[in-house]
C-alpha positions as CSV (number, residue, x, y, z in Angstrom):
1,M,0.0,0.0,0.0
2,F,1.4,3.4,-1.0
3,G,0.2,6.8,-2.1
4,S,0.8,10.5,-2.3
5,F,-0.8,13.6,-0.9
6,S,-0.7,17.2,-2.2
7,T,-2.2,20.4,-1.1
8,G,-2.0,24.1,-1.9
9,L,-3.3,27.6,-1.2
10,F,-4.5,30.1,-3.8
11,V,-5.6,33.7,-4.2
12,R,-7.6,34.9,-7.2
13,S,-8.7,38.4,-8.2
14,I,-11.0,39.1,-11.2
15,Y,-11.7,42.7,-12.3
16,N,-14.9,43.6,-14.1
17,E,-16.1,40.0,-13.9
18,I,-18.9,39.2,-16.4
19,N,-22.0,37.7,-14.9
20,R,-25.6,37.0,-15.9
21,I,-28.1,39.6,-14.8
22,L,-31.9,40.1,-14.9
23,Y,-33.7,43.4,-15.1
24,P,-37.3,44.4,-15.8
25,D,-38.3,45.1,-19.4
26,P,-38.8,48.9,-19.7
27,Q,-41.6,48.3,-22.2
28,N,-43.4,45.7,-20.0
29,Q,-42.7,45.6,-16.3
30,D,-44.3,42.1,-16.2
31,Q,-41.4,40.7,-18.2
32,Q,-37.7,40.4,-17.5
33,I,-34.6,40.6,-19.7
34,M,-31.7,38.3,-19.2
35,S,-28.4,39.7,-20.2
36,F,-24.7,40.0,-19.2
37,D,-22.9,42.8,-17.5
38,N,-19.6,43.6,-15.9
39,F,-19.7,43.3,-12.1
40,D,-17.2,44.9,-9.9
41,N,-14.1,43.1,-8.4
42,N,-14.3,39.4,-7.5
43,T,-11.7,38.2,-5.0
44,A,-11.4,34.6,-3.8
45,Y,-8.9,32.7,-1.6
46,G,-8.9,29.1,-0.4
47,F,-7.1,25.8,-0.4
48,E,-7.2,22.5,-2.3
49,A,-6.0,19.0,-1.4
50,S,-5.8,15.7,-3.2
51,L,-4.9,12.1,-2.4
52,N,-3.7,9.3,-4.6
53,Y,-3.8,6.1,-2.5
54,K,-3.3,2.5,-3.5
55,I,-5.3,0.4,-1.0
56,N,-4.1,-2.9,-2.4
57,S,-3.1,-4.5,-5.7
58,W,-6.5,-4.2,-7.2
59,W,-8.0,-1.1,-5.7
60,D,-6.9,2.6,-5.7
61,I,-8.7,5.8,-4.9
62,Q,-8.1,9.5,-5.7
63,P,-10.2,11.9,-3.6
64,A,-9.8,15.6,-3.9
65,I,-11.5,18.7,-2.3
66,D,-11.2,22.5,-2.6
67,F,-12.7,25.3,-0.6
68,S,-12.8,29.0,-1.3
69,S,-14.2,32.2,0.2
70,I,-15.5,34.5,-2.5
71,N,-16.1,38.3,-2.2
72,Q,-18.3,39.8,-5.0
73,K,-19.5,43.3,-5.8
74,G,-22.1,44.3,-8.3
75,L,-25.4,46.1,-9.2
76,V,-28.8,44.6,-8.9
77,S,-32.3,46.0,-9.8
78,V,-34.3,46.5,-6.6
79,L,-38.0,47.6,-6.4
80,N,-38.4,51.1,-4.8
81,S,-41.7,50.8,-3.0
82,S,-42.3,54.5,-2.7
83,T,-42.0,55.2,-6.4
84,N,-42.9,51.7,-7.6
85,T,-39.9,51.7,-9.9
86,F,-36.7,49.8,-10.1
87,D,-33.4,51.3,-8.9
88,L,-29.8,49.9,-9.4
89,V,-28.4,49.2,-6.0
90,S,-24.8,48.2,-5.2
91,K,-24.6,44.8,-3.5
92,E,-21.7,42.9,-1.9
93,V,-21.7,39.3,-0.8
94,T,-19.1,37.0,0.7
95,A,-19.8,33.4,0.1
96,S,-18.1,30.0,0.6
97,A,-17.8,27.4,-2.1
98,F,-16.9,23.7,-1.7
99,N,-16.1,21.1,-4.3
100,A,-15.3,17.4,-3.9
101,R,-14.3,14.7,-6.4
102,F,-13.8,11.0,-5.9
103,K,-12.3,8.6,-8.3
104,S,-11.8,4.9,-7.7
105,N,-10.3,2.2,-9.9
106,F,-11.0,-1.5,-9.5
107,K,-8.8,-4.2,-11.2
108,A,-11.0,-7.3,-11.4
109,S,-8.4,-9.2,-13.5
110,K,-5.4,-8.5,-15.7
111,S,-7.7,-7.6,-18.5
112,L,-10.8,-6.2,-16.8
113,R,-11.0,-2.9,-14.9
114,F,-13.8,-0.8,-13.5
115,L,-14.0,2.9,-12.7
116,L,-16.3,4.9,-10.3
117,F,-16.3,8.7,-10.3
118,G,-18.3,11.1,-8.1
119,F,-18.6,14.9,-8.1
120,Y,-20.2,17.4,-5.7
121,R,-20.4,21.2,-5.8
122,S,-22.0,23.1,-2.9
123,G,-24.5,25.9,-3.3
124,V,-23.0,29.4,-3.6
125,E,-24.5,32.8,-2.8
126,G,-24.1,35.4,-5.5
127,V,-24.8,39.0,-6.2
128,Q,-27.7,38.3,-8.6
129,F,-28.5,34.6,-8.0
130,N,-27.9,31.9,-5.4
131,G,-26.6,28.8,-7.1
132,K,-27.9,25.4,-5.8
133,E,-25.7,22.4,-5.2
134,M,-24.7,20.1,-8.0
135,Y,-23.6,16.4,-8.0
136,K,-23.3,13.3,-10.1
137,I,-21.9,9.8,-10.3
138,D,-20.3,8.1,-13.3
139,A,-19.2,4.5,-13.8
140,G,-17.3,2.6,-16.4
141,G,-15.4,-0.4,-17.4
142,R,-12.6,-1.5,-19.8
143,Y,-11.7,-4.9,-21.1
144,S,-8.5,-5.7,-23.0
145,F,-8.1,-8.8,-25.2
146,L,-6.2,-10.2,-28.2
147,K,-2.9,-9.8,-26.4
148,D,-3.9,-6.2,-25.3
149,K,-4.2,-5.1,-28.9
150,A,-8.0,-4.6,-28.6
151,T,-9.9,-2.7,-25.9
152,L,-13.6,-2.6,-25.3
153,S,-14.8,0.2,-23.0
154,V,-18.2,1.4,-21.6
155,R,-19.0,4.5,-19.6
156,F,-22.3,5.6,-18.1
157,N,-22.3,9.4,-17.2
158,D,-24.6,10.8,-14.5
159,I,-26.2,7.5,-13.6
160,F,-28.9,9.0,-11.5
161,N,-29.5,12.1,-13.7
162,T,-28.9,14.5,-10.9
163,M,-26.6,17.0,-12.7
164,K,-28.7,20.2,-12.7
165,A,-27.9,23.9,-12.3
166,G,-30.6,25.3,-10.1
167,F,-30.8,28.9,-8.8
168,D,-33.0,31.3,-6.9
169,G,-33.0,35.1,-6.4
170,Q,-35.0,38.0,-4.9
171,N,-34.1,40.8,-7.4
172,P,-35.8,42.2,-9.3
173,Y,-38.5,39.7,-8.4
174,P,-38.5,36.5,-6.2
175,Q,-37.7,33.7,-8.6
176,V,-36.4,30.1,-8.9
177,G,-35.0,28.4,-12.0
178,Q,-33.0,25.5,-13.3
179,F,-30.8,24.8,-16.3
180,T,-30.5,21.2,-17.6
181,W,-28.4,19.6,-20.3
182,E,-27.8,16.1,-21.6
183,S,-25.4,15.1,-18.8
184,Q,-26.8,11.5,-18.7
185,S,-25.2,9.5,-21.5
186,L,-23.9,6.1,-22.4
187,F,-20.6,5.6,-24.3
188,L,-19.4,2.4,-25.9
189,G,-16.0,2.3,-27.5
190,F,-13.7,-0.2,-29.3
191,N,-10.1,0.4,-29.9
192,Y,-7.6,-1.8,-31.8
193,I,-3.9,-1.3,-32.3
194,F,-2.6,-2.3,-35.8
195,G,1.0,-3.4,-36.4
196,A,2.3,-2.6,-33.0
197,G,4.8,-5.5,-33.1
198,K,6.1,-4.4,-36.5
199,N,6.6,-0.9,-35.3
200,K,8.5,-2.0,-32.2
201,N,10.8,-4.2,-34.4
202,L,11.4,-1.4,-36.8
203,Q,12.2,1.0,-34.0
204,R,14.6,-1.5,-32.4
205,K,16.4,-2.1,-35.8
206,Q,16.8,1.7,-36.3
207,R,18.1,2.1,-32.8
208,D,20.7,-0.7,-33.3
209,N,21.8,0.8,-36.6
210,N,22.3,4.2,-35.0
211,T,24.3,2.7,-32.2
212,K,26.7,1.0,-34.6
213,Q,27.2,4.1,-36.7
214,D,27.8,6.3,-33.7
215,G,30.1,3.8,-32.0
216,G,32.8,3.9,-34.6
217,G,33.0,0.0,-34.8
218,L,34.2,-2.1,-37.7
219,F,30.8,-3.6,-38.4
């Protein structure tokens, strides 16, 4: 059993960060316009850590985490109750973000291997929206045959179909939403290496010839 562990600290600063915004349609206050705008400065700092650990001859794991504290500044549309109009108001938030990944490899035999992968992202408070948590699990396998020249692989992404990007917000109106995409997919692949033995023999012959020429021998 053996492994390695690594960690690090980071500081990141983004000026005039571009983010998605919502504001009332000037022509129809019952509708909203989604667009993009430059927010103010975004500063984040945090740490990350990862482990690569071989439990035994047939099982190894690679967990990793990262945490960051984010400070954001920007403008949001807020309803002015006295005038019944929307005003642009400066807003600043400090939020925490946490990500985790887990990868595990299983060696069932010399030719058959399995893979399990998990991902989690915590919810994050933002200037305009509050992002909901996201997570998924992938699984796959690979089988080698014909003296390792052929490989058959299968991968099932987002097994439980949980990878969604949900959000909620209060400005300019209370609202909730969710973005979805085709994250759940099944992949089946076949790979075959042609002429690997011939290429190795050719490379060995060229290497031997170069050695003789450079060595200054009689043959």
